[in-house]
LUMVO-367296 format. One record per residue (C-alpha): x, y, z; residue in three letters; residue number from 1. Coordinates in Angstrom, 2 decimals, always signed. Layout:
<fidrens>
+---------+---------+---------+------+-----+
:       X :       Y :       Z : code : pos :
+---------+---------+---------+------+-----+
:       X :       Y :       Z :  ALA : NUM :
...
+---------+---------+---------+------+-----+
</fidrens>
This chain:
<fidrens>
+---------+---------+---------+------+-----+
:       X :       Y :       Z : code : pos :
+---------+---------+---------+------+-----+
:   +4.48 :   -8.59 :   -0.10 :  MET :   1 :
:   +5.46 :   -5.77 :   +2.22 :  ARG :   2 :
:   +8.34 :   -7.84 :   +3.55 :  LEU :   3 :
:   +9.64 :   -8.68 :   +0.10 :  ILE :   4 :
:   +9.31 :   -5.13 :   -1.22 :  ASP :   5 :
:  +10.97 :   -3.61 :   +1.86 :  ARG :   6 :
:  +14.00 :   -5.88 :   +1.48 :  ASN :   7 :
:  +14.14 :   -5.27 :   -2.27 :  ALA :   8 :
:  +14.35 :   -1.53 :   -1.63 :  GLN :   9 :
:  +16.83 :   -1.59 :   +1.28 :  THR :  10 :
:  +19.27 :   -4.47 :   +0.68 :  ASN :  11 :
:  +22.99 :   -3.92 :   +0.02 :  ARG :  12 :
:  +22.67 :   -4.85 :   -3.65 :  TRP :  13 :
:  +19.83 :   -2.43 :   -4.35 :  ARG :  14 :
:  +22.01 :   -0.38 :   -6.72 :  ARG :  15 :
:  +23.41 :   -3.37 :   -8.60 :  VAL :  16 :
:  +22.10 :   -3.45 :  -12.16 :  ALA :  17 :
:  +18.93 :   -5.50 :  -12.55 :  ALA :  18 :
:  +20.34 :   -7.26 :  -15.63 :  ILE :  19 :
:  +23.05 :   -8.85 :  -13.48 :  GLU :  20 :
:  +20.64 :  -10.22 :  -10.88 :  LYS :  21 :
:  +18.06 :  -11.32 :  -13.45 :  VAL :  22 :
:  +20.65 :  -13.09 :  -15.62 :  ALA :  23 :
:  +22.20 :  -14.86 :  -12.62 :  PHE :  24 :
:  +18.83 :  -15.98 :  -11.24 :  SER :  25 :
:  +17.58 :  -17.23 :  -14.61 :  LEU :  26 :
:  +20.87 :  -19.04 :  -15.17 :  GLY :  27 :
:  +20.53 :  -20.81 :  -11.82 :  MET :  28 :
:  +16.92 :  -21.75 :  -12.58 :  ILE :  29 :
:  +17.88 :  -23.22 :  -15.96 :  VAL :  30 :
:  +20.74 :  -25.11 :  -14.31 :  LEU :  31 :
:  +18.38 :  -26.48 :  -11.66 :  ALA :  32 :
:  +15.95 :  -27.66 :  -14.35 :  LEU :  33 :
:  +18.60 :  -29.34 :  -16.49 :  LEU :  34 :
:  +21.02 :  -30.80 :  -13.97 :  SER :  35 :
:  +20.36 :  -34.39 :  -12.80 :  PRO :  36 :
:  +22.87 :  -34.08 :   -9.94 :  SER :  37 :
:  +21.82 :  -33.98 :   -6.29 :  TRP :  38 :
:  +25.04 :  -32.15 :   -5.47 :  THR :  39 :
:  +24.36 :  -29.35 :   -7.94 :  VAL :  40 :
:  +20.82 :  -28.88 :   -6.65 :  GLN :  41 :
:  +22.10 :  -28.59 :   -3.10 :  GLY :  42 :
:  +24.85 :  -26.18 :   -4.20 :  LEU :  43 :
:  +22.29 :  -23.96 :   -5.94 :  ILE :  44 :
:  +20.22 :  -23.70 :   -2.76 :  VAL :  45 :
:  +23.31 :  -23.01 :   -0.61 :  ALA :  46 :
:  +24.69 :  -20.45 :   -3.09 :  THR :  47 :
:  +21.47 :  -18.48 :   -3.44 :  MET :  48 :
:  +20.85 :  -18.44 :   +0.31 :  LEU :  49 :
:  +24.44 :  -17.32 :   +0.98 :  ALA :  50 :
:  +24.28 :  -14.55 :   -1.62 :  LEU :  51 :
:  +20.93 :  -13.33 :   -0.30 :  THR :  52 :
:  +21.92 :  -13.44 :   +3.38 :  PHE :  53 :
:  +25.63 :  -12.61 :   +3.34 :  VAL :  54 :
:  +25.93 :  -10.69 :   +0.07 :  GLY :  55 :
:  +22.71 :   -8.67 :   -0.07 :  ALA :  56 :
:  +22.29 :   -8.50 :   +3.70 :  GLY :  57 :
:  +18.68 :   -9.72 :   +3.79 :  VAL :  58 :
:  +17.82 :  -10.84 :   +7.37 :  PRO :  59 :
:  +17.54 :  -14.58 :   +7.80 :  LEU :  60 :
:  +14.12 :  -14.27 :   +9.42 :  ARG :  61 :
:  +12.78 :  -12.38 :   +6.41 :  ASP :  62 :
:  +14.17 :  -15.04 :   +4.10 :  MET :  63 :
:  +12.49 :  -17.82 :   +6.05 :  LEU :  64 :
:   +9.16 :  -15.99 :   +6.17 :  VAL :  65 :
:   +9.29 :  -15.31 :   +2.42 :  SER :  66 :
:  +10.14 :  -18.93 :   +1.66 :  ALA :  67 :
:   +7.56 :  -20.46 :   +4.01 :  SER :  68 :
:   +4.65 :  -20.52 :   +1.55 :  VAL :  69 :
:   +6.49 :  -22.00 :   -1.50 :  PRO :  70 :
:   +8.36 :  -24.41 :   +0.80 :  ALA :  71 :
:   +5.01 :  -25.55 :   +2.19 :  GLY :  72 :
:   +3.71 :  -26.25 :   -1.32 :  PHE :  73 :
:   +6.88 :  -28.18 :   -2.17 :  ILE :  74 :
:   +6.60 :  -30.25 :   +1.01 :  LEU :  75 :
:   +2.92 :  -31.01 :   +0.37 :  ALA :  76 :
:   +3.57 :  -32.07 :   -3.23 :  SER :  77 :
:   +6.50 :  -34.28 :   -2.17 :  SER :  78 :
:   +4.36 :  -36.00 :   +0.45 :  LEU :  79 :
:   +1.64 :  -36.54 :   -2.15 :  ALA :  80 :
:   +4.15 :  -38.40 :   -4.34 :  GLN :  81 :
:   +5.48 :  -40.53 :   -1.50 :  ILE :  82 :
:   +2.27 :  -41.54 :   +0.26 :  LEU :  83 :
:   +0.07 :  -44.32 :   -1.12 :  THR :  84 :
:   -3.52 :  -45.06 :   -0.17 :  VAL :  85 :
:   -5.19 :  -48.43 :   -0.71 :  ARG :  86 :
:   -8.46 :  -49.97 :   +0.36 :  ILE :  87 :
:   -8.17 :  -53.27 :   +2.19 :  ASP :  88 :
:  -11.50 :  -54.83 :   +3.20 :  HIS :  89 :
:  -13.20 :  -51.44 :   +2.95 :  PHE :  90 :
:  -10.59 :  -49.92 :   +5.29 :  VAL :  91 :
:   -8.30 :  -47.20 :   +3.83 :  PRO :  92 :
:   -4.63 :  -47.76 :   +4.61 :  GLN :  93 :
:   -1.89 :  -45.18 :   +4.14 :  VAL :  94 :
:   +1.67 :  -46.25 :   +3.36 :  GLY :  95 :
:   +4.93 :  -45.00 :   +1.92 :  ILE :  96 :
:   +6.09 :  -45.90 :   -1.56 :  SER :  97 :
:   +9.77 :  -46.78 :   -1.35 :  VAL :  98 :
:  +10.15 :  -46.62 :   -5.14 :  ALA :  99 :
:   +8.83 :  -43.06 :   -5.25 :  ALA : 100 :
:  +10.88 :  -41.82 :   -2.29 :  LEU : 101 :
:  +14.05 :  -41.00 :   -4.24 :  GLY : 102 :
:  +12.40 :  -39.26 :   -7.23 :  PRO : 103 :
:  +10.05 :  -37.29 :   -4.96 :  ALA : 104 :
:  +12.92 :  -36.03 :   -2.80 :  CYS : 105 :
:  +14.93 :  -35.04 :   -5.88 :  PHE : 106 :
:  +12.00 :  -33.18 :   -7.41 :  ILE : 107 :
:  +11.45 :  -31.41 :   -4.09 :  GLY : 108 :
:  +15.13 :  -30.41 :   -3.92 :  LEU : 109 :
:  +15.04 :  -29.21 :   -7.53 :  ARG : 110 :
:  +11.93 :  -27.15 :   -6.82 :  SER : 111 :
:  +13.58 :  -25.68 :   -3.73 :  LEU : 112 :
:  +16.62 :  -24.72 :   -5.82 :  ALA : 113 :
:  +14.43 :  -22.88 :   -8.33 :  GLY : 114 :
:  +12.49 :  -21.13 :   -5.56 :  VAL : 115 :
:  +15.72 :  -20.02 :   -3.87 :  SER : 116 :
:  +16.83 :  -18.38 :   -7.13 :  ALA : 117 :
:  +13.48 :  -16.62 :   -7.51 :  LEU : 118 :
:  +13.58 :  -15.44 :   -3.89 :  LEU : 119 :
:  +17.05 :  -14.02 :   -4.44 :  PHE : 120 :
:  +15.71 :  -11.97 :   -7.34 :  LEU : 121 :
:  +12.56 :  -10.87 :   -5.49 :  ALA : 122 :
:  +14.37 :   -9.90 :   -2.28 :  LEU : 123 :
:  +17.13 :   -7.94 :   -4.02 :  THR : 124 :
:  +15.44 :   -6.30 :   -7.03 :  THR : 125 :
:  +12.41 :   -3.96 :   -6.91 :  PRO : 126 :
:   +9.60 :   -4.46 :   -9.40 :  LEU : 127 :
:  +10.26 :   -1.07 :  -10.99 :  THR : 128 :
:  +13.82 :   -2.09 :  -11.90 :  ASP : 129 :
:  +12.63 :   -5.36 :  -13.45 :  ILE : 130 :
:   +9.95 :   -3.60 :  -15.49 :  LEU : 131 :
:  +12.45 :   -0.96 :  -16.61 :  ARG : 132 :
:  +14.72 :   -3.76 :  -17.80 :  LEU : 133 :
:  +11.83 :   -5.38 :  -19.67 :  LEU : 134 :
:  +10.99 :   -2.03 :  -21.24 :  ARG : 135 :
:  +14.51 :   -1.81 :  -22.61 :  ARG : 136 :
:  +14.09 :   -5.37 :  -23.92 :  ALA : 137 :
:  +10.97 :   -4.42 :  -25.89 :  GLY : 138 :
:   +8.03 :   -4.64 :  -23.47 :  LEU : 139 :
:   +5.33 :   -2.13 :  -24.38 :  SER : 140 :
:   +4.79 :   +0.87 :  -22.13 :  ALA : 141 :
:   +1.11 :   +0.03 :  -21.72 :  GLU : 142 :
:   +1.81 :   -3.44 :  -20.30 :  VAL : 143 :
:   +4.45 :   -2.17 :  -17.86 :  SER : 144 :
:   +2.18 :   +0.67 :  -16.68 :  ASP : 145 :
:   -0.71 :   -1.75 :  -16.10 :  ILE : 146 :
:   +1.60 :   -4.00 :  -14.08 :  ALA : 147 :
:   +2.75 :   -1.07 :  -11.94 :  LEU : 148 :
:   -0.79 :   +0.21 :  -11.42 :  MET : 149 :
:   -1.99 :   -3.25 :  -10.36 :  MET : 150 :
:   +0.96 :   -3.46 :   -7.98 :  PHE : 151 :
:   -0.04 :   -0.10 :   -6.51 :  ARG : 152 :
:   -3.68 :   -1.21 :   -6.33 :  PHE : 153 :
:   -2.63 :   -4.20 :   -4.22 :  VAL : 154 :
:   -0.85 :   -1.82 :   -1.83 :  TRP : 155 :
:   -3.96 :   +0.34 :   -1.61 :  LEU : 156 :
:   -6.05 :   -2.72 :   -0.78 :  THR : 157 :
:   -3.66 :   -3.78 :   +1.98 :  LEU : 158 :
:   -3.55 :   -0.24 :   +3.43 :  ASP : 159 :
:   -7.34 :   +0.05 :   +3.52 :  CYS : 160 :
:   -7.69 :   -3.43 :   +5.01 :  LEU : 161 :
:   -5.15 :   -2.80 :   +7.78 :  GLU : 162 :
:   -6.47 :   +0.66 :   +8.69 :  SER : 163 :
:  -10.08 :   -0.54 :   +8.82 :  SER : 164 :
:   -9.21 :   -3.60 :  +10.86 :  ARG : 165 :
:   -7.15 :   -1.50 :  +13.28 :  ARG : 166 :
:  -10.03 :   +0.93 :  +13.73 :  ALA : 167 :
:  -12.45 :   -1.93 :  +14.42 :  GLN : 168 :
:  -10.06 :   -3.52 :  +16.91 :  ALA : 169 :
:   -9.67 :   -0.21 :  +18.77 :  ASN : 170 :
:  -13.45 :   -0.08 :  +19.09 :  ARG : 171 :
:  -13.53 :   -3.66 :  +20.49 :  LEU : 172 :
:  -15.08 :   -4.93 :  +17.29 :  GLY : 173 :
:  -13.48 :   -8.35 :  +17.64 :  PHE : 174 :
:  -14.51 :   -9.14 :  +21.22 :  VAL : 175 :
:  -16.62 :  -12.28 :  +21.06 :  GLY : 176 :
:  -17.55 :  -14.53 :  +18.16 :  TYR : 177 :
:  -20.74 :  -12.76 :  +17.05 :  ARG : 178 :
:  -19.16 :   -9.31 :  +17.15 :  ARG : 179 :
:  -16.05 :  -10.56 :  +15.30 :  SER : 180 :
:  -18.24 :  -12.11 :  +12.59 :  LEU : 181 :
:  -20.24 :   -8.89 :  +12.19 :  ARG : 182 :
:  -17.07 :   -6.74 :  +12.08 :  SER : 183 :
:  -15.48 :   -9.00 :   +9.48 :  THR : 184 :
:  -18.58 :   -8.80 :   +7.29 :  GLY : 185 :
:  -18.67 :   -5.01 :   +7.52 :  MET : 186 :
:  -14.96 :   -4.85 :   +6.77 :  LEU : 187 :
:  -15.30 :   -6.94 :   +3.60 :  LEU : 188 :
:  -18.42 :   -5.04 :   +2.50 :  ALA : 189 :
:  -16.72 :   -1.64 :   +2.80 :  ASN : 190 :
:  -13.29 :   -2.66 :   +1.50 :  LEU : 191 :
:  -13.90 :   -2.37 :   -2.25 :  LEU : 192 :
:  -15.64 :   +1.07 :   -2.11 :  PRO : 193 :
:  -12.79 :   +2.43 :   +0.04 :  ARG : 194 :
:  -10.14 :   +1.03 :   -2.29 :  VAL : 195 :
:  -11.90 :   +2.43 :   -5.37 :  MET : 196 :
:  -12.15 :   +5.82 :   -3.67 :  GLY : 197 :
:   -8.43 :   +5.80 :   -2.91 :  ARG : 198 :
:   -7.71 :   +4.73 :   -6.49 :  ALA : 199 :
:   -9.80 :   +7.61 :   -7.86 :  ASN : 200 :
:   -7.88 :  +10.08 :   -5.70 :  ARG : 201 :
:   -4.62 :   +8.56 :   -6.94 :  LEU : 202 :
:   -5.75 :   +9.01 :  -10.54 :  GLU : 203 :
:   -6.78 :  +12.63 :   -9.88 :  ALA : 204 :
:   -3.43 :  +13.34 :   -8.23 :  GLY : 205 :
:   -1.54 :  +11.92 :  -11.20 :  MET : 206 :
:   -3.62 :  +13.99 :  -13.63 :  ALA : 207 :
:   -2.98 :  +17.14 :  -11.59 :  ALA : 208 :
:   +0.75 :  +16.48 :  -11.82 :  ARG : 209 :
:   +0.72 :  +16.29 :  -15.61 :  GLY : 210 :
:   +0.41 :  +12.56 :  -16.21 :  TYR : 211 :
:   +0.96 :  +11.97 :  -19.92 :  THR : 212 :
:   +0.17 :   +8.27 :  -20.10 :  GLY : 213 :
:   +3.58 :   +6.90 :  -19.13 :  GLU : 214 :
:   +4.87 :   +6.25 :  -15.62 :  LEU : 215 :
:   +8.47 :   +7.25 :  -14.96 :  THR : 216 :
:  +10.60 :   +6.55 :  -11.90 :  PHE : 217 :
:  +13.91 :   +7.84 :  -10.64 :  ILE : 218 :
:  +16.46 :   +5.06 :  -10.89 :  THR : 219 :
:  +19.29 :   +4.42 :   -8.46 :  ARG : 220 :
:  +20.80 :   +1.61 :  -10.49 :  GLU : 221 :
:  +24.47 :   +1.46 :  -11.34 :  GLU : 222 :
:  +25.67 :   +0.43 :  -14.76 :  GLY : 223 :
:  +26.11 :   -3.23 :  -15.51 :  ALA : 224 :
:  +29.51 :   -4.58 :  -14.46 :  ASP : 225 :
:  +30.64 :   -7.09 :  -17.05 :  TYR : 226 :
:  +33.19 :   -8.55 :  -14.63 :  ARG : 227 :
:  +30.37 :   -9.59 :  -12.32 :  ARG : 228 :
:  +28.41 :  -10.98 :  -15.26 :  LEU : 229 :
:  +31.40 :  -13.04 :  -16.36 :  LEU : 230 :
:  +31.95 :  -14.26 :  -12.80 :  ALA : 231 :
:  +28.30 :  -15.31 :  -12.53 :  ALA : 232 :
:  +28.46 :  -17.08 :  -15.88 :  ALA : 233 :
:  +31.68 :  -18.82 :  -14.83 :  GLY : 234 :
:  +30.06 :  -20.03 :  -11.60 :  LEU : 235 :
:  +27.07 :  -21.44 :  -13.47 :  ILE : 236 :
:  +29.29 :  -23.20 :  -16.02 :  VAL : 237 :
:  +31.51 :  -24.63 :  -13.26 :  ALA : 238 :
:  +28.48 :  -26.00 :  -11.41 :  MET : 239 :
:  +27.15 :  -27.50 :  -14.66 :  ALA : 240 :
:  +30.49 :  -29.24 :  -15.25 :  ILE : 241 :
:  +30.48 :  -30.46 :  -11.66 :  LEU : 242 :
:  +27.05 :  -31.96 :  -12.26 :  GLY : 243 :
:  +28.53 :  -34.11 :  -15.01 :  ARG : 244 :
:  +31.15 :  -35.49 :  -12.66 :  ILE : 245 :
:  +29.34 :  -36.12 :   -9.37 :  VAL : 246 :
:  +25.89 :  -37.45 :   -8.62 :  ILE : 247 :
+---------+---------+---------+------+-----+
</fidrens>
């Protein structure tokens, strides 16, 4: 999460309007779900990776790290569709289903195309910008504030976990199996009280600063550029037409 949020806050397209990036990502996801063409699925992956790496300037290593978990799930699900298990004389035998190979690979490629579009949005657009856009679209203030507070609570949990673990490591708390097990147990036992204490201090600080029940953030977004929106729509339409022509 830290990696994704850091890139969302520091990439070249940070100031681009969230509506442009959200519309383009959703359009690519819809195209990936509807297109039966292998070529279009591959083009979606290549386009989103190129825009994220070359356009937004997100480091390739960060992109690979962010995509490792969803790519692992896609790989595992594809293997589950391809592999077959049968019992022959009480002996399990594992094989490969040739008939399922093509559909499984296509579903995996389609899933990868959708994930690449979601990663583009996550790595280029902060959560606050997305929630602000949803607020303008009609999302209630209570729901957006709860989402932001839960997001902040996750950060508090990670901060407390890392600081406690660092303190234990500096005191040689992870030298040996028994000591590591004891330190881990103490860390987990003290984590929730520390997080709740930090959350209470956060609430008191907000009240002292005149919190009125609605969170507000300074925006650095530019206005929506309709030329970019038209260009994105044209690219999606062109890829959809291409999917009708080629396999």
